[in-house]
N, C-alpha and C positions, 0 to 999 in steps of 0.2 A: 917673720923668713914671707916673703912676699912672693906672690910668683912673677916672673918676668915675661913683659909683654914679646912678643913674637910680630915681624911683620907677616899681615894674612897675606897680601899676595909673592910670600916668597913657601910660605909653611904651609899656606888655608888656615882655616878660620874650622874652629873643635867641634863648633856646631855643625857644620858641614860633614866633617867625616865620623860622627855622631851617627845620626841620621845613612851614612852609607853604611855601617855594622851590621842591626839585620839583615838588609838588602845580602850585603855581603854570604850573611852565616844563613839566608837559605836558601841563596843560588850551591853554595858545599853543601850544603845537609841536602838539595836536589842530586847533587852528581854522587854522592858520596850512596843514596840510595839507587840510583840511577846503576851505578856499577856491579851493587850487592846483590838488583833481581837477575843484571845478564849472566854475574857467574851461577846465580840457580836456578839459572836456562839452561843453564849449558854444564850444569852439575847432572838433573833433573832426565835431558836427554841422555848423558857418558849411563851417567851410572842408574837411571827410573829401568823399567820393564821394558823389555822387549816387545817390539811390537809381530814380532816375527821367530820363533825357535824347535830350529830343527836338533835332533840325535837319533845317535845311532839302538835302536833296539835291538838287531841280533844281524850277525855277521856271520859269513863261514869260509874258510877257506874252501877252496877247490880243489885247487892244483900250485904248483912249482909257480903261475903266471895269473890267476885267475883269485877274488875275490867274491861274492856271497855278500852283498850290503845292506839290511834294511835299513829307508830310512822314518819316520816320524817325524810330522811337520804340525807345531799349532798357530796358526798366525788370528794376530785378528781378525783382519780381513777376509776370512779365510772362500769367498769370489774373485779376489786377485790368485793368480798365475806365482809361483817364484819360485828359485836357484836354487839350488842351492849343490854345496860342491862336497863331494866324498876323496877319501884318499884311505890308503894302504899302507904302511908302515911299517916295515924291518922289524925283528927280534931287537936290534939296538935302535932302532926310534927312528931311522933313516926312511923318509917317506919311498916311495917304490910305487905306485903312482896315483891320479887324480883325472877327476871330472866332474865333472856340471848332468847337475840332473833336473829336471825341465820338473815340475809338481803342480801339475792342477789343479784346476781349481775344485772346491770339493767342500761340504757343508763339514764343518768340525774339525777330525783332527785326521792328518792323511796320511795311508802307509806306502810306500812302494821300497820294493828291493829294486836291488841295479848290479851288475856284475862287473865290476871292475879286474878292466886289464893290468897287470905290472907290471915293473921287471926283473921283480926276484920274485922270493915267496916274501909273502904276508905272512904277521904274524895276529895284522889286528889291522878290520873296517871300521872307520869312520864318520862321520861327522865333520866337518871343518870348522860349519859356518853358514848361513841359508840367507838369502835377500826376495825383497820385489824387485830389484834392479831386474829384470830380464833380463837381458843378452835378445836378441833380434836373430842369431842365429841357430838359436834356443825356438822361440817364439814363432818361426815361419814353418812350413813342412818341406820345403824345401835347402836340397842340405846343399854344404858352402862344398867345390868344387876343387880339388888343386892337390 
């Protein structure tokens, strides 16, 4: 059996396509590696250790409309202020109060007490989450009007 000759103008030469195969392989490999690095970076940011962590270390139900919560905040950068959201929940699990608490810069782990006003009796006070993104109304000394 002999191999049939095909017109080079129509189908290209085998020599040229054989040279482009390694280039295509390397390009495909580079794209796959970049995609894997991107997925790994996203996974690390979402599943890695948090730069700031807040937790409730104590709470005390004061009356039917208030609960005292002790917040403990551990930060990678303790010299930066933080904003923590605390909330109170009723026995049913329904949220009955929420507020933001400014955590001032400090050395090491910070602890702060806050009293949360609630719409009905809370059975637990807890920290919902903390962030370094402190809103302007918390970081300024002037209170909002209205």
